[in-house]
PyMOL Python script that loads the backbone (N, CA, C, O; Angstrom):
from pymol import cmd

cmd.read_pdbstr("""\
ATOM      1  N   MET A   1      32.668  -7.533   3.711  1.00  0.00           N
ATOM      2  CA  MET A   1      33.672  -8.245   4.453  1.00  0.00           C
ATOM      3  C   MET A   1      35.040  -7.813   3.928  1.00  0.00           C
ATOM      4  O   MET A   1      35.264  -7.776   2.718  1.00  0.00           O
ATOM      5  N   ALA A   2      35.933  -7.495   4.827  1.00  0.00           N
ATOM      6  CA  ALA A   2      37.270  -7.071   4.444  1.00  0.00           C
ATOM      7  C   ALA A   2      38.060  -8.253   3.915  1.00  0.00           C
ATOM      8  O   ALA A   2      38.171  -9.286   4.576  1.00  0.00           O
ATOM      9  N   LYS A   3      38.614  -8.093   2.709  1.00  0.00           N
ATOM     10  CA  LYS A   3      39.443  -9.137   2.118  1.00  0.00           C
ATOM     11  C   LYS A   3      40.901  -8.719   2.042  1.00  0.00           C
ATOM     12  O   LYS A   3      41.780  -9.566   1.881  1.00  0.00           O
ATOM     13  N   LYS A   4      41.168  -7.427   2.154  1.00  0.00           N
ATOM     14  CA  LYS A   4      42.521  -6.892   2.140  1.00  0.00           C
ATOM     15  C   LYS A   4      42.679  -5.994   3.355  1.00  0.00           C
ATOM     16  O   LYS A   4      41.690  -5.480   3.877  1.00  0.00           O
ATOM     17  N   SER A   5      43.915  -5.799   3.813  1.00  0.00           N
ATOM     18  CA  SER A   5      44.129  -5.027   5.038  1.00  0.00           C
ATOM     19  C   SER A   5      43.605  -3.601   4.931  1.00  0.00           C
ATOM     20  O   SER A   5      43.106  -3.073   5.925  1.00  0.00           O
ATOM     21  N   GLY A   6      43.694  -2.963   3.789  1.00  0.00           N
ATOM     22  CA  GLY A   6      43.195  -1.604   3.622  1.00  0.00           C
ATOM     23  C   GLY A   6      41.685  -1.519   3.741  1.00  0.00           C
ATOM     24  O   GLY A   6      41.152  -0.486   4.146  1.00  0.00           O
ATOM     25  N   GLN A   7      40.991  -2.590   3.395  1.00  0.00           N
ATOM     26  CA  GLN A   7      39.541  -2.595   3.488  1.00  0.00           C
ATOM     27  C   GLN A   7      39.070  -2.583   4.935  1.00  0.00           C
ATOM     28  O   GLN A   7      38.010  -2.034   5.235  1.00  0.00           O
ATOM     29  N   PHE A   8      39.841  -3.178   5.830  1.00  0.00           N
ATOM     30  CA  PHE A   8      39.457  -3.221   7.242  1.00  0.00           C
ATOM     31  C   PHE A   8      39.336  -1.806   7.796  1.00  0.00           C
ATOM     32  O   PHE A   8      38.423  -1.526   8.572  1.00  0.00           O
ATOM     33  N   ALA A   9      40.241  -0.911   7.410  1.00  0.00           N
ATOM     34  CA  ALA A   9      40.200   0.471   7.888  1.00  0.00           C
ATOM     35  C   ALA A   9      38.928   1.176   7.432  1.00  0.00           C
ATOM     36  O   ALA A   9      38.412   2.039   8.143  1.00  0.00           O
ATOM     37  N   ILE A  10      38.423   0.822   6.269  1.00  0.00           N
ATOM     38  CA  ILE A  10      37.193   1.413   5.760  1.00  0.00           C
ATOM     39  C   ILE A  10      35.991   0.900   6.562  1.00  0.00           C
ATOM     40  O   ILE A  10      35.074   1.663   6.866  1.00  0.00           O
ATOM     41  N   LEU A  11      35.997  -0.373   6.897  1.00  0.00           N
ATOM     42  CA  LEU A  11      34.865  -0.989   7.592  1.00  0.00           C
ATOM     43  C   LEU A  11      34.848  -0.699   9.087  1.00  0.00           C
ATOM     44  O   LEU A  11      33.781  -0.518   9.673  1.00  0.00           O
ATOM     45  N   ASP A  12      36.017  -0.653   9.702  1.00  0.00           N
ATOM     46  CA  ASP A  12      36.123  -0.555  11.159  1.00  0.00           C
ATOM     47  C   ASP A  12      36.215   0.901  11.595  1.00  0.00           C
ATOM     48  O   ASP A  12      37.261   1.357  12.055  1.00  0.00           O
ATOM     49  N   ARG A  13      35.113   1.624  11.446  1.00  0.00           N
ATOM     50  CA  ARG A  13      35.041   3.020  11.879  1.00  0.00           C
ATOM     51  C   ARG A  13      33.624   3.294  12.352  1.00  0.00           C
ATOM     52  O   ARG A  13      32.696   2.561  12.009  1.00  0.00           O
ATOM     53  N   TRP A  14      33.456   4.343  13.136  1.00  0.00           N
ATOM     54  CA  TRP A  14      32.167   4.592  13.781  1.00  0.00           C
ATOM     55  C   TRP A  14      31.035   4.767  12.777  1.00  0.00           C
ATOM     56  O   TRP A  14      29.893   4.420  13.079  1.00  0.00           O
ATOM     57  N   GLU A  15      31.324   5.295  11.595  1.00  0.00           N
ATOM     58  CA  GLU A  15      30.275   5.518  10.607  1.00  0.00           C
ATOM     59  C   GLU A  15      29.678   4.208  10.092  1.00  0.00           C
ATOM     60  O   GLU A  15      28.638   4.211   9.434  1.00  0.00           O
ATOM     61  N   ASN A  16      30.333   3.104  10.392  1.00  0.00           N
ATOM     62  CA  ASN A  16      29.891   1.797   9.917  1.00  0.00           C
ATOM     63  C   ASN A  16      29.620   0.834  11.075  1.00  0.00           C
ATOM     64  O   ASN A  16      29.546  -0.377  10.869  1.00  0.00           O
ATOM     65  N   MET A  17      29.475   1.367  12.284  1.00  0.00           N
ATOM     66  CA  MET A  17      29.298   0.510  13.450  1.00  0.00           C
ATOM     67  C   MET A  17      28.047   0.877  14.237  1.00  0.00           C
ATOM     68  O   MET A  17      27.758   2.053  14.460  1.00  0.00           O
ATOM     69  N   ILE A  18      27.318  -0.142  14.650  1.00  0.00           N
ATOM     70  CA  ILE A  18      26.203   0.012  15.576  1.00  0.00           C
ATOM     71  C   ILE A  18      26.253  -1.169  16.543  1.00  0.00           C
ATOM     72  O   ILE A  18      26.796  -2.222  16.211  1.00  0.00           O
ATOM     73  N   TYR A  19      25.702  -0.999  17.706  1.00  0.00           N
ATOM     74  CA  TYR A  19      25.622  -2.083  18.672  1.00  0.00           C
ATOM     75  C   TYR A  19      24.235  -2.698  18.594  1.00  0.00           C
ATOM     76  O   TYR A  19      23.234  -2.037  18.866  1.00  0.00           O
ATOM     77  N   ILE A  20      24.185  -3.995  18.213  1.00  0.00           N
ATOM     78  CA  ILE A  20      22.897  -4.673  18.131  1.00  0.00           C
ATOM     79  C   ILE A  20      22.816  -5.749  19.211  1.00  0.00           C
ATOM     80  O   ILE A  20      23.826  -6.146  19.792  1.00  0.00           O
ATOM     81  N   ASP A  21      21.602  -6.207  19.463  1.00  0.00           N
ATOM     82  CA  ASP A  21      21.398  -7.222  20.496  1.00  0.00           C
ATOM     83  C   ASP A  21      22.136  -8.514  20.134  1.00  0.00           C
ATOM     84  O   ASP A  21      22.377  -8.800  18.961  1.00  0.00           O
ATOM     85  N   GLY A  22      22.484  -9.272  21.148  1.00  0.00           N
ATOM     86  CA  GLY A  22      23.273 -10.484  20.964  1.00  0.00           C
ATOM     87  C   GLY A  22      22.617 -11.531  20.084  1.00  0.00           C
ATOM     88  O   GLY A  22      23.297 -12.174  19.284  1.00  0.00           O
ATOM     89  N   LYS A  23      21.319 -11.716  20.212  1.00  0.00           N
ATOM     90  CA  LYS A  23      20.621 -12.735  19.425  1.00  0.00           C
ATOM     91  C   LYS A  23      20.760 -12.456  17.932  1.00  0.00           C
ATOM     92  O   LYS A  23      21.142 -13.340  17.165  1.00  0.00           O
ATOM     93  N   ASN A  24      20.451 -11.235  17.522  1.00  0.00           N
ATOM     94  CA  ASN A  24      20.536 -10.923  16.098  1.00  0.00           C
ATOM     95  C   ASN A  24      21.972 -10.819  15.613  1.00  0.00           C
ATOM     96  O   ASN A  24      22.257 -11.119  14.453  1.00  0.00           O
ATOM     97  N   HIS A  25      22.877 -10.398  16.482  1.00  0.00           N
ATOM     98  CA  HIS A  25      24.299 -10.406  16.112  1.00  0.00           C
ATOM     99  C   HIS A  25      24.739 -11.833  15.805  1.00  0.00           C
ATOM    100  O   HIS A  25      25.453 -12.072  14.831  1.00  0.00           O
ATOM    101  N   ASP A  26      24.312 -12.778  16.638  1.00  0.00           N
ATOM    102  CA  ASP A  26      24.654 -14.186  16.411  1.00  0.00           C
ATOM    103  C   ASP A  26      24.068 -14.700  15.100  1.00  0.00           C
ATOM    104  O   ASP A  26      24.739 -15.418  14.358  1.00  0.00           O
ATOM    105  N   ILE A  27      22.824 -14.336  14.812  1.00  0.00           N
ATOM    106  CA  ILE A  27      22.193 -14.779  13.561  1.00  0.00           C
ATOM    107  C   ILE A  27      23.004 -14.313  12.366  1.00  0.00           C
ATOM    108  O   ILE A  27      23.268 -15.088  11.447  1.00  0.00           O
ATOM    109  N   ILE A  28      23.399 -13.052  12.379  1.00  0.00           N
ATOM    110  CA  ILE A  28      24.163 -12.500  11.254  1.00  0.00           C
ATOM    111  C   ILE A  28      25.543 -13.138  11.174  1.00  0.00           C
ATOM    112  O   ILE A  28      25.952 -13.592  10.105  1.00  0.00           O
ATOM    113  N   SER A  29      26.260 -13.177  12.282  1.00  0.00           N
ATOM    114  CA  SER A  29      27.645 -13.661  12.230  1.00  0.00           C
ATOM    115  C   SER A  29      27.746 -15.172  12.044  1.00  0.00           C
ATOM    116  O   SER A  29      28.648 -15.632  11.343  1.00  0.00           O
ATOM    117  N   GLN A  30      26.862 -15.955  12.640  1.00  0.00           N
ATOM    118  CA  GLN A  30      26.956 -17.410  12.517  1.00  0.00           C
ATOM    119  C   GLN A  30      26.541 -17.911  11.143  1.00  0.00           C
ATOM    120  O   GLN A  30      26.918 -19.016  10.752  1.00  0.00           O
ATOM    121  N   THR A  31      25.774 -17.123  10.407  1.00  0.00           N
ATOM    122  CA  THR A  31      25.402 -17.517   9.054  1.00  0.00           C
ATOM    123  C   THR A  31      26.417 -17.016   8.032  1.00  0.00           C
ATOM    124  O   THR A  31      26.284 -17.283   6.837  1.00  0.00           O
ATOM    125  N   GLY A  32      27.437 -16.285   8.505  1.00  0.00           N
ATOM    126  CA  GLY A  32      28.471 -15.791   7.608  1.00  0.00           C
ATOM    127  C   GLY A  32      28.064 -14.558   6.825  1.00  0.00           C
ATOM    128  O   GLY A  32      28.770 -14.151   5.902  1.00  0.00           O
ATOM    129  N   LYS A  33      26.945 -13.962   7.175  1.00  0.00           N
ATOM    130  CA  LYS A  33      26.477 -12.768   6.477  1.00  0.00           C
ATOM    131  C   LYS A  33      27.284 -11.574   6.972  1.00  0.00           C
ATOM    132  O   LYS A  33      27.258 -11.255   8.160  1.00  0.00           O
ATOM    133  N   LYS A  34      27.982 -10.930   6.084  1.00  0.00           N
ATOM    134  CA  LYS A  34      28.825  -9.803   6.466  1.00  0.00           C
ATOM    135  C   LYS A  34      28.395  -8.498   5.818  1.00  0.00           C
ATOM    136  O   LYS A  34      28.731  -7.422   6.312  1.00  0.00           O
ATOM    137  N   ASN A  35      27.663  -8.577   4.729  1.00  0.00           N
ATOM    138  CA  ASN A  35      27.265  -7.383   3.992  1.00  0.00           C
ATOM    139  C   ASN A  35      25.788  -7.119   4.243  1.00  0.00           C
ATOM    140  O   ASN A  35      24.917  -7.805   3.709  1.00  0.00           O
ATOM    141  N   ILE A  36      25.529  -6.119   5.060  1.00  0.00           N
ATOM    142  CA  ILE A  36      24.183  -5.824   5.524  1.00  0.00           C
ATOM    143  C   ILE A  36      23.789  -4.412   5.096  1.00  0.00           C
ATOM    144  O   ILE A  36      24.572  -3.470   5.215  1.00  0.00           O
ATOM    145  N   ILE A  37      22.568  -4.286   4.600  1.00  0.00           N
ATOM    146  CA  ILE A  37      22.028  -2.983   4.230  1.00  0.00           C
ATOM    147  C   ILE A  37      21.390  -2.362   5.468  1.00  0.00           C
ATOM    148  O   ILE A  37      20.554  -2.981   6.126  1.00  0.00           O
ATOM    149  N   LEU A  38      21.789  -1.144   5.773  1.00  0.00           N
ATOM    150  CA  LEU A  38      21.297  -0.413   6.928  1.00  0.00           C
ATOM    151  C   LEU A  38      20.237   0.591   6.481  1.00  0.00           C
ATOM    152  O   LEU A  38      20.468   1.372   5.558  1.00  0.00           O
ATOM    153  N   SER A  39      19.085   0.573   7.129  1.00  0.00           N
ATOM    154  CA  SER A  39      18.074   1.598   6.871  1.00  0.00           C
ATOM    155  C   SER A  39      17.400   1.964   8.189  1.00  0.00           C
ATOM    156  O   SER A  39      17.445   1.209   9.160  1.00  0.00           O
ATOM    157  N   PHE A  40      16.780   3.127   8.201  1.00  0.00           N
ATOM    158  CA  PHE A  40      16.197   3.657   9.422  1.00  0.00           C
ATOM    159  C   PHE A  40      14.705   3.887   9.274  1.00  0.00           C
ATOM    160  O   PHE A  40      14.224   4.256   8.203  1.00  0.00           O
ATOM    161  N   ASN A  41      13.975   3.663  10.365  1.00  0.00           N
ATOM    162  CA  ASN A  41      12.565   4.020  10.486  1.00  0.00           C
ATOM    163  C   ASN A  41      12.471   4.810  11.777  1.00  0.00           C
ATOM    164  O   ASN A  41      12.373   4.238  12.863  1.00  0.00           O
ATOM    165  N   ARG A  42      12.502   6.116  11.651  1.00  0.00           N
ATOM    166  CA  ARG A  42      12.682   7.022  12.790  1.00  0.00           C
ATOM    167  C   ARG A  42      14.004   6.663  13.440  1.00  0.00           C
ATOM    168  O   ARG A  42      15.033   6.734  12.768  1.00  0.00           O
ATOM    169  N   ASP A  43      14.038   6.283  14.706  1.00  0.00           N
ATOM    170  CA  ASP A  43      15.309   5.911  15.341  1.00  0.00           C
ATOM    171  C   ASP A  43      15.554   4.407  15.318  1.00  0.00           C
ATOM    172  O   ASP A  43      16.641   3.948  15.669  1.00  0.00           O
ATOM    173  N   ASN A  44      14.545   3.638  14.907  1.00  0.00           N
ATOM    174  CA  ASN A  44      14.704   2.192  14.809  1.00  0.00           C
ATOM    175  C   ASN A  44      15.494   1.858  13.546  1.00  0.00           C
ATOM    176  O   ASN A  44      15.612   2.682  12.639  1.00  0.00           O
ATOM    177  N   VAL A  45      16.025   0.658  13.500  1.00  0.00           N
ATOM    178  CA  VAL A  45      16.918   0.258  12.418  1.00  0.00           C
ATOM    179  C   VAL A  45      16.434  -1.037  11.783  1.00  0.00           C
ATOM    180  O   VAL A  45      15.984  -1.955  12.467  1.00  0.00           O
ATOM    181  N   LYS A  46      16.536  -1.088  10.460  1.00  0.00           N
ATOM    182  CA  LYS A  46      16.285  -2.334   9.738  1.00  0.00           C
ATOM    183  C   LYS A  46      17.598  -2.775   9.111  1.00  0.00           C
ATOM    184  O   LYS A  46      18.271  -1.993   8.439  1.00  0.00           O
ATOM    185  N   LEU A  47      17.956  -4.030   9.335  1.00  0.00           N
ATOM    186  CA  LEU A  47      19.146  -4.634   8.755  1.00  0.00           C
ATOM    187  C   LEU A  47      18.683  -5.671   7.743  1.00  0.00           C
ATOM    188  O   LEU A  47      17.963  -6.609   8.084  1.00  0.00           O
ATOM    189  N   SER A  48      19.101  -5.494   6.499  1.00  0.00           N
ATOM    190  CA  SER A  48      18.682  -6.396   5.425  1.00  0.00           C
ATOM    191  C   SER A  48      19.898  -7.068   4.827  1.00  0.00           C
ATOM    192  O   SER A  48      20.965  -6.464   4.715  1.00  0.00           O
ATOM    193  N   ASP A  49      19.731  -8.305   4.450  1.00  0.00           N
ATOM    194  CA  ASP A  49      20.798  -9.088   3.834  1.00  0.00           C
ATOM    195  C   ASP A  49      21.054  -8.583   2.415  1.00  0.00           C
ATOM    196  O   ASP A  49      20.126  -8.489   1.612  1.00  0.00           O
ATOM    197  N   TYR A  50      22.292  -8.263   2.109  1.00  0.00           N
ATOM    198  CA  TYR A  50      22.688  -7.747   0.798  1.00  0.00           C
ATOM    199  C   TYR A  50      22.761  -8.841  -0.264  1.00  0.00           C
ATOM    200  O   TYR A  50      22.633  -8.559  -1.455  1.00  0.00           O
ATOM    201  N   SER A  51      22.962 -10.073   0.159  1.00  0.00           N
ATOM    202  CA  SER A  51      23.129 -11.169  -0.797  1.00  0.00           C
ATOM    203  C   SER A  51      21.815 -11.498  -1.493  1.00  0.00           C
ATOM    204  O   SER A  51      20.735 -11.199  -0.984  1.00  0.00           O
ATOM    205  N   VAL A  52      21.924 -12.113  -2.655  1.00  0.00           N
ATOM    206  CA  VAL A  52      20.723 -12.489  -3.406  1.00  0.00           C
ATOM    207  C   VAL A  52      20.398 -13.966  -3.237  1.00  0.00           C
ATOM    208  O   VAL A  52      19.297 -14.401  -3.575  1.00  0.00           O
ATOM    209  N   VAL A  53      21.339 -14.735  -2.720  1.00  0.00           N
ATOM    210  CA  VAL A  53      21.141 -16.168  -2.518  1.00  0.00           C
ATOM    211  C   VAL A  53      21.067 -16.435  -1.010  1.00  0.00           C
ATOM    212  O   VAL A  53      21.852 -15.891  -0.233  1.00  0.00           O
ATOM    213  N   ASN A  54      20.121 -17.273  -0.616  1.00  0.00           N
ATOM    214  CA  ASN A  54      19.965 -17.642   0.800  1.00  0.00           C
ATOM    215  C   ASN A  54      19.851 -16.420   1.699  1.00  0.00           C
ATOM    216  O   ASN A  54      20.540 -16.312   2.714  1.00  0.00           O
ATOM    217  N   LYS A  55      18.982 -15.513   1.318  1.00  0.00           N
ATOM    218  CA  LYS A  55      18.811 -14.272   2.076  1.00  0.00           C
ATOM    219  C   LYS A  55      18.235 -14.540   3.465  1.00  0.00           C
ATOM    220  O   LYS A  55      17.354 -15.381   3.644  1.00  0.00           O
ATOM    221  N   LEU A  56      18.757 -13.803   4.431  1.00  0.00           N
ATOM    222  CA  LEU A  56      18.166 -13.792   5.762  1.00  0.00           C
ATOM    223  C   LEU A  56      16.938 -12.889   5.743  1.00  0.00           C
ATOM    224  O   LEU A  56      16.888 -11.948   4.952  1.00  0.00           O
ATOM    225  N   PRO A  57      15.962 -13.148   6.581  1.00  0.00           N
ATOM    226  CA  PRO A  57      14.858 -12.193   6.700  1.00  0.00           C
ATOM    227  C   PRO A  57      15.384 -10.882   7.285  1.00  0.00           C
ATOM    228  O   PRO A  57      16.402 -10.869   7.976  1.00  0.00           O
ATOM    229  N   ASP A  58      14.688  -9.793   7.007  1.00  0.00           N
ATOM    230  CA  ASP A  58      15.078  -8.505   7.578  1.00  0.00           C
ATOM    231  C   ASP A  58      15.059  -8.591   9.097  1.00  0.00           C
ATOM    232  O   ASP A  58      14.242  -9.298   9.686  1.00  0.00           O
ATOM    233  N   ILE A  59      15.967  -7.865   9.710  1.00  0.00           N
ATOM    234  CA  ILE A  59      16.040  -7.780  11.165  1.00  0.00           C
ATOM    235  C   ILE A  59      15.662  -6.357  11.549  1.00  0.00           C
ATOM    236  O   ILE A  59      16.318  -5.402  11.133  1.00  0.00           O
ATOM    237  N   ASN A  60      14.615  -6.217  12.335  1.00  0.00           N
ATOM    238  CA  ASN A  60      14.153  -4.910  12.787  1.00  0.00           C
ATOM    239  C   ASN A  60      14.558  -4.726  14.240  1.00  0.00           C
ATOM    240  O   ASN A  60      14.180  -5.512  15.108  1.00  0.00           O
ATOM    241  N   GLU A  61      15.328  -3.681  14.492  1.00  0.00           N
ATOM    242  CA  GLU A  61      15.865  -3.410  15.821  1.00  0.00           C
ATOM    243  C   GLU A  61      15.243  -2.139  16.384  1.00  0.00           C
ATOM    244  O   GLU A  61      15.173  -1.119  15.697  1.00  0.00           O
ATOM    245  N   VAL A  62      14.796  -2.199  17.623  1.00  0.00           N
ATOM    246  CA  VAL A  62      14.188  -1.059  18.290  1.00  0.00           C
ATOM    247  C   VAL A  62      15.280  -0.279  19.026  1.00  0.00           C
ATOM    248  O   VAL A  62      16.045  -0.835  19.814  1.00  0.00           O
ATOM    249  N   TYR A  63      15.327   1.011  18.745  1.00  0.00           N
ATOM    250  CA  TYR A  63      16.327   1.894  19.348  1.00  0.00           C
ATOM    251  C   TYR A  63      16.247   1.849  20.875  1.00  0.00           C
ATOM    252  O   TYR A  63      15.162   1.916  21.453  1.00  0.00           O
ATOM    253  N   LYS A  64      17.382   1.736  21.501  1.00  0.00           N
ATOM    254  CA  LYS A  64      17.587   1.671  22.953  1.00  0.00           C
ATOM    255  C   LYS A  64      17.087   0.381  23.590  1.00  0.00           C
ATOM    256  O   LYS A  64      17.316   0.163  24.780  1.00  0.00           O
ATOM    257  N   THR A  65      16.414  -0.478  22.834  1.00  0.00           N
ATOM    258  CA  THR A  65      16.011  -1.784  23.348  1.00  0.00           C
ATOM    259  C   THR A  65      16.912  -2.856  22.746  1.00  0.00           C
ATOM    260  O   THR A  65      17.483  -3.674  23.467  1.00  0.00           O
ATOM    261  N   ASP A  66      17.035  -2.846  21.421  1.00  0.00           N
ATOM    262  CA  ASP A  66      17.821  -3.854  20.706  1.00  0.00           C
ATOM    263  C   ASP A  66      19.099  -3.296  20.097  1.00  0.00           C
ATOM    264  O   ASP A  66      20.000  -4.051  19.728  1.00  0.00           O
ATOM    265  N   ILE A  67      19.176  -1.975  19.993  1.00  0.00           N
ATOM    266  CA  ILE A  67      20.264  -1.366  19.245  1.00  0.00           C
ATOM    267  C   ILE A  67      20.675  -0.046  19.889  1.00  0.00           C
ATOM    268  O   ILE A  67      19.840   0.687  20.419  1.00  0.00           O
ATOM    269  N   LEU A  68      21.980   0.246  19.834  1.00  0.00           N
ATOM    270  CA  LEU A  68      22.487   1.517  20.338  1.00  0.00           C
ATOM    271  C   LEU A  68      23.336   2.189  19.267  1.00  0.00           C
ATOM    272  O   LEU A  68      24.196   1.562  18.649  1.00  0.00           O
ATOM    273  N   TYR A  69      23.082   3.457  19.065  1.00  0.00           N
ATOM    274  CA  TYR A  69      23.850   4.312  18.165  1.00  0.00           C
ATOM    275  C   TYR A  69      23.366   5.733  18.410  1.00  0.00           C
ATOM    276  O   TYR A  69      22.400   5.936  19.145  1.00  0.00           O
ATOM    277  N   ASN A  70      24.018   6.714  17.810  1.00  0.00           N
ATOM    278  CA  ASN A  70      23.596   8.100  17.965  1.00  0.00           C
ATOM    279  C   ASN A  70      22.740   8.494  16.762  1.00  0.00           C
ATOM    280  O   ASN A  70      23.271   8.635  15.660  1.00  0.00           O
ATOM    281  N   PRO A  71      21.432   8.674  16.941  1.00  0.00           N
ATOM    282  CA  PRO A  71      20.534   8.989  15.822  1.00  0.00           C
ATOM    283  C   PRO A  71      20.911  10.249  15.048  1.00  0.00           C
ATOM    284  O   PRO A  71      20.523  10.396  13.889  1.00  0.00           O
ATOM    285  N   ILE A  72      21.650  11.145  15.660  1.00  0.00           N
ATOM    286  CA  ILE A  72      22.095  12.350  14.949  1.00  0.00           C
ATOM    287  C   ILE A  72      22.906  11.982  13.705  1.00  0.00           C
ATOM    288  O   ILE A  72      22.937  12.734  12.731  1.00  0.00           O
ATOM    289  N   HIS A  73      23.554  10.831  13.746  1.00  0.00           N
ATOM    290  CA  HIS A  73      24.450  10.416  12.670  1.00  0.00           C
ATOM    291  C   HIS A  73      23.807   9.479  11.642  1.00  0.00           C
ATOM    292  O   HIS A  73      24.517   8.859  10.851  1.00  0.00           O
ATOM    293  N   GLN A  74      22.487   9.368  11.643  1.00  0.00           N
ATOM    294  CA  GLN A  74      21.823   8.450  10.709  1.00  0.00           C
ATOM    295  C   GLN A  74      22.236   8.695   9.259  1.00  0.00           C
ATOM    296  O   GLN A  74      22.542   7.746   8.536  1.00  0.00           O
ATOM    297  N   GLY A  75      22.249   9.932   8.834  1.00  0.00           N
ATOM    298  CA  GLY A  75      22.558  10.251   7.440  1.00  0.00           C
ATOM    299  C   GLY A  75      23.934   9.769   7.022  1.00  0.00           C
ATOM    300  O   GLY A  75      24.079   9.123   5.984  1.00  0.00           O
ATOM    301  N   ILE A  76      24.945  10.078   7.821  1.00  0.00           N
ATOM    302  CA  ILE A  76      26.305   9.670   7.460  1.00  0.00           C
ATOM    303  C   ILE A  76      26.473   8.159   7.570  1.00  0.00           C
ATOM    304  O   ILE A  76      27.216   7.559   6.793  1.00  0.00           O
ATOM    305  N   MET A  77      25.791   7.544   8.528  1.00  0.00           N
ATOM    306  CA  MET A  77      25.889   6.089   8.664  1.00  0.00           C
ATOM    307  C   MET A  77      25.258   5.394   7.459  1.00  0.00           C
ATOM    308  O   MET A  77      25.822   4.442   6.921  1.00  0.00           O
ATOM    309  N   GLN A  78      24.098   5.869   7.044  1.00  0.00           N
ATOM    310  CA  GLN A  78      23.432   5.250   5.899  1.00  0.00           C
ATOM    311  C   GLN A  78      24.233   5.476   4.617  1.00  0.00           C
ATOM    312  O   GLN A  78      24.329   4.572   3.787  1.00  0.00           O
ATOM    313  N   GLN A  79      24.809   6.665   4.444  1.00  0.00           N
ATOM    314  CA  GLN A  79      25.614   6.948   3.255  1.00  0.00           C
ATOM    315  C   GLN A  79      26.881   6.106   3.249  1.00  0.00           C
ATOM    316  O   GLN A  79      27.271   5.579   2.207  1.00  0.00           O
ATOM    317  N   THR A  80      27.526   5.976   4.403  1.00  0.00           N
ATOM    318  CA  THR A  80      28.725   5.138   4.489  1.00  0.00           C
ATOM    319  C   THR A  80      28.409   3.697   4.135  1.00  0.00           C
ATOM    320  O   THR A  80      29.156   3.056   3.396  1.00  0.00           O
ATOM    321  N   ASN A  81      27.299   3.186   4.661  1.00  0.00           N
ATOM    322  CA  ASN A  81      26.873   1.820   4.359  1.00  0.00           C
ATOM    323  C   ASN A  81      26.637   1.652   2.849  1.00  0.00           C
ATOM    324  O   ASN A  81      27.084   0.671   2.253  1.00  0.00           O
ATOM    325  N   ALA A  82      25.944   2.598   2.247  1.00  0.00           N
ATOM    326  CA  ALA A  82      25.674   2.521   0.816  1.00  0.00           C
ATOM    327  C   ALA A  82      26.959   2.594  -0.005  1.00  0.00           C
ATOM    328  O   ALA A  82      27.107   1.875  -0.993  1.00  0.00           O
ATOM    329  N   ASP A  83      27.879   3.454   0.398  1.00  0.00           N
ATOM    330  CA  ASP A  83      29.157   3.576  -0.310  1.00  0.00           C
ATOM    331  C   ASP A  83      29.975   2.292  -0.230  1.00  0.00           C
ATOM    332  O   ASP A  83      30.559   1.859  -1.224  1.00  0.00           O
ATOM    333  N   ILE A  84      30.014   1.692   0.940  1.00  0.00           N
ATOM    334  CA  ILE A  84      30.774   0.449   1.123  1.00  0.00           C
ATOM    335  C   ILE A  84      30.158  -0.667   0.265  1.00  0.00           C
ATOM    336  O   ILE A  84      30.877  -1.395  -0.419  1.00  0.00           O
ATOM    337  N   LEU A  85      28.838  -0.797   0.304  1.00  0.00           N
ATOM    338  CA  LEU A  85      28.186  -1.847  -0.471  1.00  0.00           C
ATOM    339  C   LEU A  85      28.335  -1.616  -1.975  1.00  0.00           C
ATOM    340  O   LEU A  85      28.414  -2.573  -2.745  1.00  0.00           O
ATOM    341  N   ALA A  86      28.375  -0.366  -2.391  1.00  0.00           N
ATOM    342  CA  ALA A  86      28.552  -0.052  -3.815  1.00  0.00           C
ATOM    343  C   ALA A  86      29.926  -0.448  -4.320  1.00  0.00           C
ATOM    344  O   ALA A  86      30.104  -0.709  -5.509  1.00  0.00           O
ATOM    345  N   ASP A  87      30.909  -0.493  -3.409  1.00  0.00           N
ATOM    346  CA  ASP A  87      32.287  -0.835  -3.790  1.00  0.00           C
ATOM    347  C   ASP A  87      32.566  -2.334  -3.768  1.00  0.00           C
ATOM    348  O   ASP A  87      33.685  -2.756  -4.059  1.00  0.00           O
ATOM    349  N   LEU A  88      31.559  -3.149  -3.425  1.00  0.00           N
ATOM    350  CA  LEU A  88      31.775  -4.607  -3.368  1.00  0.00           C
ATOM    351  C   LEU A  88      31.969  -5.184  -4.755  1.00  0.00           C
ATOM    352  O   LEU A  88      32.163  -6.391  -4.900  1.00  0.00           O
TER     353      LEU A  88
END
""", "prot")
cmd.dss("prot")
cmd.show_as("cartoon", "prot")
cmd.util.cbc("prot")
cmd.orient("prot")
């Protein structure tokens, strides 16, 4: 979660963005969970809660059904996610 204006620029870029279904987006945003671990299973995506307290269950999204992104960019997206979480 961005706490300073410079952090927003790091978070708000394509390497850190995916389109997920509304139901799971609501679950993540309404619970205040902002730090999510991104992982891939072929083109499908698993979103895991980064927090250690009151963890949400993993969210598994099916490509083109629940989630949209360009699979060609999986490597850079996963690395960007890991880099951002490492800087928390």
